[in-house]
C-alpha positions as CSV (number, residue, x, y, z in Angstrom):
1,X,66.0,122.2,200.0
2,X,65.3,120.0,197.0
3,X,65.8,121.6,193.6
4,X,62.6,120.7,191.7
5,X,64.2,121.4,188.4
6,X,66.4,118.3,188.5
7,X,63.6,115.8,188.7
8,X,61.4,117.9,186.3
9,X,64.1,118.0,183.5
10,X,65.1,114.4,184.1
11,X,61.5,113.4,183.6
12,X,61.3,115.6,180.5
13,X,64.4,114.0,179.2
14,X,63.0,110.5,179.8
15,X,59.9,111.3,177.7
16,X,62.0,112.8,174.9
17,X,64.3,109.8,174.8
18,X,61.3,107.5,174.4
19,X,59.8,109.6,171.7
20,X,63.1,110.0,169.9
21,X,63.6,106.2,169.8
22,X,60.3,105.6,168.1
23,X,60.5,106.5,164.4
24,X,57.4,108.7,164.1
25,X,56.8,112.4,163.6
26,X,56.4,112.7,167.4
27,X,60.1,113.4,167.5
28,X,59.2,116.9,166.3
29,X,57.8,117.4,169.8
30,X,61.2,117.2,171.3
31,X,64.0,119.7,171.1
32,X,66.2,117.4,169.1
33,X,64.6,118.8,165.9
34,X,65.4,122.4,166.8
35,X,69.1,122.5,167.7
36,X,72.3,120.5,168.0
37,X,71.7,118.7,171.3
38,X,69.0,116.5,172.6
39,X,67.8,114.6,175.7
40,X,70.9,112.5,176.0
41,X,73.0,115.5,176.8
42,X,70.6,116.6,179.5
43,X,70.4,113.2,181.0
44,X,74.2,112.8,181.4
45,X,74.6,116.3,182.8
46,X,71.9,115.8,185.4
47,X,73.5,112.4,186.4
48,X,76.7,114.2,187.3
49,X,74.9,117.1,188.9
50,X,72.7,114.9,191.1
51,X,75.6,112.7,192.0
52,X,77.4,115.7,193.4
53,X,74.4,116.7,195.5
54,X,74.1,113.2,196.8
55,X,77.7,112.3,197.5
56,X,80.1,115.3,197.3
57,X,79.8,116.0,201.1
58,X,80.4,112.3,201.7
59,X,83.5,112.3,199.6
60,X,84.9,115.2,201.7
61,X,84.0,113.8,205.1
62,X,84.3,110.0,204.6
63,X,85.6,109.2,201.2
64,X,85.5,105.4,201.6
65,X,81.8,105.4,202.7
66,X,80.8,107.6,199.8
67,X,82.8,105.6,197.3
68,X,81.1,102.4,198.5
69,X,77.7,104.1,197.9
70,X,78.8,105.1,194.4
71,X,80.1,101.6,193.7
72,X,76.8,100.0,194.9
73,X,74.9,102.4,192.6
74,X,77.1,101.5,189.6
75,X,76.4,97.8,190.3
76,X,72.6,98.5,190.4
77,X,72.9,100.2,187.0
78,X,75.1,97.4,185.7
79,X,72.4,94.8,186.7
80,X,69.7,97.0,185.0
81,X,71.8,97.1,181.9
82,X,72.0,93.3,181.7
83,X,68.2,93.0,182.3
84,X,67.6,95.5,179.5
85,X,69.8,93.6,177.0
86,X,67.9,90.4,178.0
87,X,64.6,92.0,177.4
88,X,65.7,93.5,174.1
89,X,66.9,90.0,173.0
90,X,63.5,88.5,174.0
91,X,61.7,91.2,172.0
92,X,63.9,90.5,168.9
93,X,63.5,86.7,169.1
94,X,59.8,86.9,169.6
95,X,59.5,89.2,166.6
96,X,61.5,86.8,164.5
97,X,59.3,83.9,165.6
98,X,56.1,85.8,164.8
99,X,57.1,87.4,161.5
100,X,59.8,85.0,160.2
101,X,61.9,88.1,159.4
102,X,65.4,88.1,161.1
103,X,66.1,91.7,160.0
104,X,65.2,92.9,163.4
105,X,68.2,91.1,164.9
106,X,70.5,93.0,162.5
107,X,68.8,96.4,163.3
108,X,69.1,95.8,167.0
109,X,72.7,94.5,166.6
110,X,71.7,91.3,168.4
111,X,72.6,88.8,165.7
112,X,75.9,87.8,167.4
113,X,74.2,87.3,170.8
114,X,71.5,85.1,169.2
115,X,74.0,83.1,167.2
116,X,76.7,82.7,169.9
117,X,75.1,83.2,173.3
118,X,78.1,82.3,175.3
119,X,80.5,84.6,173.6
120,X,77.8,87.2,173.2
121,X,76.9,87.3,176.9
122,X,80.5,87.4,177.9
123,X,81.0,90.5,175.7
124,X,77.7,92.0,177.1
125,X,78.9,91.4,180.6
126,X,82.2,93.1,179.9
127,X,80.5,96.1,178.2
128,X,82.3,95.3,175.0
129,X,79.0,94.4,173.2
130,X,76.3,97.1,173.3
131,X,73.2,96.4,171.2
132,X,71.1,99.2,169.8
133,X,69.4,101.2,172.6
134,X,71.6,99.2,175.0
135,X,74.4,101.7,174.8
136,X,73.2,104.3,177.3
137,X,73.3,102.7,180.7
138,X,76.9,101.5,180.2
139,X,77.9,105.1,180.2
140,X,76.5,105.6,183.7
141,X,78.1,102.4,184.9
142,X,81.5,103.7,183.8
143,X,80.9,107.2,185.1
144,X,79.5,106.3,188.5
145,X,82.0,103.5,188.9
146,X,84.8,106.0,188.0
147,X,83.3,108.4,190.6
148,X,83.7,105.7,193.2
149,X,87.4,105.7,192.5
150,X,88.0,109.4,191.8
151,X,85.2,111.2,193.7
152,X,87.4,112.2,196.7
153,X,89.9,113.7,194.4
154,X,87.4,115.5,192.2
155,X,85.6,117.2,195.1
156,X,89.0,118.4,196.5
157,X,90.4,119.6,193.2
158,X,87.4,120.4,190.9
159,X,89.3,122.8,188.7
160,X,92.1,120.2,188.0
161,X,89.5,117.5,187.4
162,X,87.7,119.7,184.9
163,X,90.9,120.5,183.1
164,X,91.8,116.8,182.8
165,X,88.3,116.1,181.6
166,X,88.5,118.7,178.9
167,X,91.9,117.3,177.8
168,X,90.6,113.8,177.6
169,X,87.6,115.1,175.5
170,X,89.9,116.9,173.2
171,X,92.3,114.0,172.7
172,X,89.6,111.4,172.3
173,X,87.7,113.6,169.8
174,X,90.9,114.4,167.9
175,X,92.2,110.9,167.5
176,X,88.9,109.0,167.6
177,X,89.8,107.1,170.8
178,X,86.9,104.9,171.9
179,X,86.3,101.4,173.4
180,X,85.0,98.7,171.2
181,X,81.2,98.2,171.5
182,X,80.5,95.5,169.0
183,X,82.1,92.1,168.2
184,X,83.3,93.5,164.8
185,X,85.2,96.2,166.7
186,X,82.8,99.1,166.1
187,X,83.2,101.6,168.9
188,X,80.7,102.7,171.5
189,X,78.2,105.1,170.0
190,X,78.3,107.3,173.1
191,X,82.1,107.6,173.3
192,X,82.6,107.6,177.1
193,X,86.0,109.4,176.7
194,X,84.1,112.4,175.2
195,X,80.8,112.2,177.1
196,X,82.5,112.1,180.4
197,X,83.0,115.9,180.0
198,X,79.3,116.5,180.5
199,X,79.2,114.3,183.5
200,X,82.2,116.0,185.1
201,X,80.8,119.4,184.3
202,X,77.5,118.4,185.9
203,X,79.3,117.1,189.0
204,X,81.5,120.2,189.4
205,X,78.5,122.5,189.1
206,X,76.5,120.3,191.4
207,X,79.2,120.5,194.0
208,X,79.1,124.3,193.7
209,X,75.3,124.2,194.1
210,X,75.7,122.0,197.1
211,X,77.9,124.6,198.7
212,X,75.4,127.3,198.0
213,X,77.3,129.0,195.2
214,X,74.8,130.8,193.0
215,X,74.8,130.6,189.2
216,X,76.3,133.8,187.6
217,X,73.4,135.8,186.4
218,X,74.3,138.5,183.9
219,X,72.3,139.9,180.9
220,X,75.4,139.5,178.6
221,X,75.7,135.8,179.5
222,X,72.0,135.3,178.9
223,X,72.2,137.2,175.6
224,X,75.2,135.1,174.4
225,X,73.4,131.8,175.4
226,X,70.3,133.0,173.5
227,X,72.4,133.8,170.5
228,X,73.9,130.2,170.5
229,X,70.4,128.7,170.8
230,X,69.0,130.9,168.0
231,X,72.0,130.1,165.7
232,X,71.5,126.4,166.2
233,X,67.8,126.7,165.5
234,X,68.4,128.5,162.2
235,X,71.3,126.2,161.3
236,X,69.3,123.0,161.4
237,X,66.5,124.5,159.3
238,X,63.6,123.0,161.3
239,X,61.0,124.3,158.8
240,X,62.2,121.6,156.4
241,X,61.0,118.9,158.8
242,X,57.5,120.2,158.4
243,X,57.7,120.3,154.6
244,X,58.2,124.0,154.2
245,X,60.8,125.6,151.9
246,X,62.7,122.3,151.5
247,X,65.6,123.9,149.6
248,X,66.0,127.0,151.8
249,X,68.8,127.1,154.3
250,X,70.4,130.1,156.0
251,X,73.8,128.5,156.6
252,X,75.9,126.2,154.4
253,X,75.8,122.8,156.2
254,X,79.4,122.3,155.3
255,X,80.4,125.4,157.3
256,X,78.5,124.6,160.5
257,X,80.5,123.9,163.6
258,X,80.9,120.2,164.2
259,X,78.0,118.9,166.3
260,X,78.1,115.2,166.0
261,X,76.6,113.1,168.8
262,X,79.0,110.2,169.2
263,X,82.0,112.3,170.1
264,X,80.0,115.2,171.8
265,X,81.5,117.7,169.3
266,X,81.9,121.3,170.2
267,X,78.7,122.7,168.5
268,X,76.6,120.2,170.4
269,X,78.3,120.9,173.7
270,X,77.9,124.6,173.4
271,X,74.3,124.3,172.4
272,X,73.5,122.2,175.4
273,X,75.3,124.5,177.8
274,X,73.5,127.5,176.4
275,X,70.1,125.8,176.8
276,X,71.0,124.7,180.3
277,X,72.1,128.2,181.3
278,X,68.9,129.8,180.0
279,X,66.7,127.3,181.8
280,X,68.6,127.7,185.0
281,X,68.5,131.4,184.6
282,X,64.8,131.6,183.9
283,X,63.4,129.0,186.2
284,X,63.8,129.2,190.0
285,X,64.7,126.0,191.9
286,X,61.4,126.1,193.7
287,X,59.1,127.4,191.0
288,X,55.6,126.5,192.1
289,X,54.5,125.4,188.7
290,X,57.0,122.6,188.7
291,X,55.0,120.6,191.2
292,X,51.6,121.3,189.7
293,X,49.6,120.0,186.8
294,X,51.4,118.1,184.0
295,X,54.8,119.3,185.4
296,X,54.2,117.1,188.4
297,X,54.1,114.0,186.2
298,X,57.6,114.9,184.9
299,X,58.7,115.3,188.5
300,X,57.4,111.9,189.3
301,X,59.2,110.2,186.5
302,X,62.4,112.1,187.3
303,X,62.3,110.8,190.9
304,X,62.2,107.2,189.6
305,X,64.3,107.6,186.5
306,X,65.9,104.1,186.4
307,X,62.8,102.0,186.2
308,X,61.2,104.6,183.9
309,X,64.2,104.6,181.7
310,X,64.5,100.8,181.6
311,X,60.8,100.3,180.7
312,X,61.1,103.1,178.2
313,X,64.0,101.5,176.3
314,X,62.2,98.2,176.0
315,X,58.8,99.8,175.2
316,X,60.3,102.1,172.5
317,X,61.8,99.0,170.9
318,X,58.4,97.2,170.9
319,X,56.7,100.4,169.6
320,X,59.3,100.6,166.8
321,X,58.7,97.1,165.7
322,X,54.9,97.7,165.7
323,X,55.2,101.0,163.8
324,X,57.5,99.4,161.1
325,X,55.2,96.3,160.8
326,X,51.9,98.1,160.7
327,X,50.6,100.2,157.8
328,X,49.5,103.6,159.3
329,X,49.5,107.3,158.8
330,X,51.7,110.0,160.3
331,X,48.9,111.2,162.5
332,X,48.2,107.8,163.9
333,X,52.0,107.2,164.4
334,X,52.1,110.3,166.6
335,X,49.2,109.1,168.7
336,X,50.7,105.7,169.0
337,X,54.1,107.1,170.1
338,X,52.4,109.4,172.6
339,X,50.5,106.4,174.0
340,X,53.7,105.1,175.5
341,X,54.0,108.1,177.8
342,X,51.1,107.2,180.2
343,X,52.8,103.8,180.6
344,X,56.0,105.5,181.8
345,X,53.9,107.6,184.2
346,X,52.3,104.5,185.5
347,X,55.7,102.9,186.1
348,X,56.8,106.0,188.1
349,X,53.5,106.0,190.0
350,X,53.8,102.4,191.0
351,X,57.4,102.9,192.1
352,X,56.3,106.0,194.1
353,X,53.7,104.0,195.9
354,X,56.2,101.3,196.7
355,X,58.6,103.9,198.1
356,X,56.0,105.4,200.3
357,X,54.9,102.0,201.6
358,X,58.5,101.2,202.4
359,X,59.0,104.5,204.1
360,X,55.9,104.0,206.2
361,X,57.0,100.6,207.2
362,X,60.3,102.0,208.3
363,X,58.7,104.7,210.4
364,X,56.3,102.1,212.0
365,X,59.3,100.4,213.6
366,X,59.6,96.7,214.5
367,X,56.9,94.3,213.7
368,X,56.4,95.7,210.2
369,X,57.9,94.7,206.9
370,X,61.7,95.3,206.9
371,X,62.7,98.2,204.8
372,X,65.6,98.3,202.4
373,X,68.7,100.3,203.0
374,X,68.5,104.1,203.0
375,X,70.1,105.5,199.8
376,X,70.5,109.0,198.4
377,X,68.1,110.1,195.7
378,X,69.4,112.1,192.7
379,X,68.7,115.4,194.6
380,X,70.3,114.3,197.8
381,X,67.1,113.6,199.7
382,X,67.3,110.5,201.9
383,X,64.7,107.8,201.1
384,X,64.2,104.3,202.5
385,X,64.0,101.3,200.1
386,X,65.1,100.8,196.6
387,X,64.7,104.4,195.2
388,X,66.0,104.5,191.7
389,X,68.7,106.9,190.7
390,X,70.0,107.1,187.2
């Protein structure tokens, strides 16, 4: 049975990613302001979890077939990444043309691509040039592509795979190992050698869920997770973001556990795992409220995460340009940022209608429009057509 929490939290993460990319006070509506982790952690973890639900059995029964499916999915993500970079470049060049200010090219790290398109696109194509906001999908290309090669081994030796993943995370974090992501040699912002740990964790736990292994439920575990979440909340002093007690902090910032984003440092990782455990502990997989009211909109976006994510990245860039260029007030900025969310819902709704039409055509048999190939959705449900999986 489909776990509604996966699509719900994926949709929630998509909205949070959009709001966090637009520089307005609307970021205070996301959990980034109240702890060490944010939507990126959730998105990567769910990618691994849903990949296990979709393909782990296939890796066990027919490793080659499942690997080909994962490779095809990685290629779809790769093409989406190239389209996003092209769209970001178009937005930047149009902004320069309308305003005469080339600063946007520098902010979006697109100056090299605009100045030397041949070398720039070659670097983009080889994932060695990741513009601002164009550095998220490449992670999934690498992770899903790696899964195509290593999936059969991971499903058979999950403990060993997790141990190697932890070791890679430790070594990369300790020595700063990361691939180059800019022409000047600057590394990937999301260091894939570190962030792979969240993906592998999600995959291993997803494989356990696929086999029916229940999450350990113990009051002491819940209490420990709650303590981690509370500590992170107090440590980031969220009241200062609202203008209250600007000089008051409970913990010396220099003594906090490292919680940087780029290297997925330990404080950030523990905070996310604590949040994830509490949510999984408190919310049943088939909670009725997940498919009703506003929650159903998050479900819808989560089911079609790739088109929603792609549109959200480009839209957040456009919204950022408009916010920076237009005199406004904090209140209007919040309204403006929130106005992008209905657009994301509309994208998901259109994709849902397309998927249903394709499924209906497939059921109708010969003489109707030919459907696309059947592919697994993030939660393992089979759908006909071009269902998006991030």
